[in-house]
N, C-alpha and C positions, 0 to 999 in steps of 0.2 A: 677530717680528711675526706669522709664520704660526702659531706654536704657540698663542697666545691665541685667534686667530680659529678655528683648527681645534678647540680645546677648547670654545669657545662653540657651534660648530655641532654638535659631538658631544652636548653637554648638551641643546640644543634638540631635536634629532632623538630623543634618548633619552626625553625627557619627552613628546614628541608620540606616541611609540609606546605609552606607558602609558595614554594617553587614548583609544585606539582602542576601538571597540565591535565585538563580533562581528556579522557580517552577519545580518540577520533572515531566517529561513526563511519563505517565503510558503506558507500552507496551500493544499493542493490541493483544488479543489472536487470533492467526491465525489458530490454529489447527482445522482440519476438512475439509469438502468439501464446496466449494464456487462456485456458478453458475456465469459465466462471463456474465454480463449484457451489458456492452459496452467495446469496444476495439478501442483505438485511436479515441474516440468521436463518433464511429459508433455503433448503437445498434446491438446486435446480432440478428440473424434470429430467429423468433419464433420457439419454440421447438428444438432449437439447443442443442446438447449435450455439448456445451462448458463449461468446469468447471476446477477448480484447487483444488487439495487436498494438504494441508500442513500437513505433518506428523512430528512426533518427530524426533529429531536428524538432523534437517535441510533438510529433504527429501521432494521433491514435485513431484507430478504426476498429470495427468489430460488428458483432451480431448480438442483439439484446434479446434473443429468443424468437422474435417474430420479424424484426426489421433490422436493417443495417444502420450503423451510425458512424459519425466521424467527428473529429475535434482535435483538441490540443491537450498536452500535459506538460507539467513543469516539475522537475525533480532536482532537489538539492539535498544530497545525502539521504537522510531518512524522511525528509519533507516531500510531500507529493500533492499536486493538485491536478484534477481532471476537469476539463472544460468541454463537454459535448457541444458541438456546434450545429449539428443537423442530423436528421434521420429520415429514412423512407417511411411511408405511411400505409403499409399493407395491413389488412385485417387478418387476425388469426383466431384460433380457438381461445376461449376465455382464460384457461389456465396459463397459456403462453403470453397472453396480453397482460395478465397480472404479474407474471415473472418479468416481463419487459418493463413494466412500471416500477418494480422494485429495483431493477438494475439502473434505470435512468434516474430514479430518485436518489440512489446511493452515490452515484458517481460525483456529483458536485460537492458532496459532503466530505469526501476523502481529504485528509490533511497530512497523513503520514503513512509510512509503510514499514512493515517488519517482514522478515523472512523466517519461517519456522525451520526447525531442525530437519524436517522432511523436504524442505525446498518450496513449500507453498508460500505464496505471497498473501499477507494479511493487510488489506487496505483498511485503515482505521480513521475514525473521526477525531476531532480535537479532544473529546472526552475519553478516548481510548476504546470506544465501541468498535468491534469488527464489522465493517459494512460489506465488504466483498472478500471472498477467499478465491484465489486463482491458482491453477495448476498448470505448469509449463506443458505446452503441446510439443510433440516430437517434430 
C-alpha cells in the first residue's frame, strides 16, 4: 500500500520540479550620480571628485579624479557594460593620475552589477572580481 503511494508522490514531485522557472533578476536602477568609492580594490583619495553619472538612453559621464569623461553604457538586468568614448586631457598630481588610470582601466572590464544590502553598487568583471564600488550621491 505504501509503495504505490510513495511512487505517486515521487512522480508528482519530480514533475513539479521540471516546471519550475528560474528566479527573475530585478534590474538595478543606475540612473543618477554615483561617487566612486574604490577602483581596482584601491580606495579613492579623500575628497576626490571621482564620480559616474548614468543618464537615460545609455549615456554616461563623470570625473575620473583628474579629467572628465563621457561614453555609453548598456544594462540588461544584472549585465552591464561601460564604454568610455572620450576624456579631457589635463595633467594632475601623480596620485590622482594613478587613480584616474585605475578607473579608466576598470570601466571597460565591467560585465555585471550587484547591489549590496547597504545600497552600494558593485561593478564586477566576468570572473566576479569587484572592479568599482559606487555610492549614490544625494
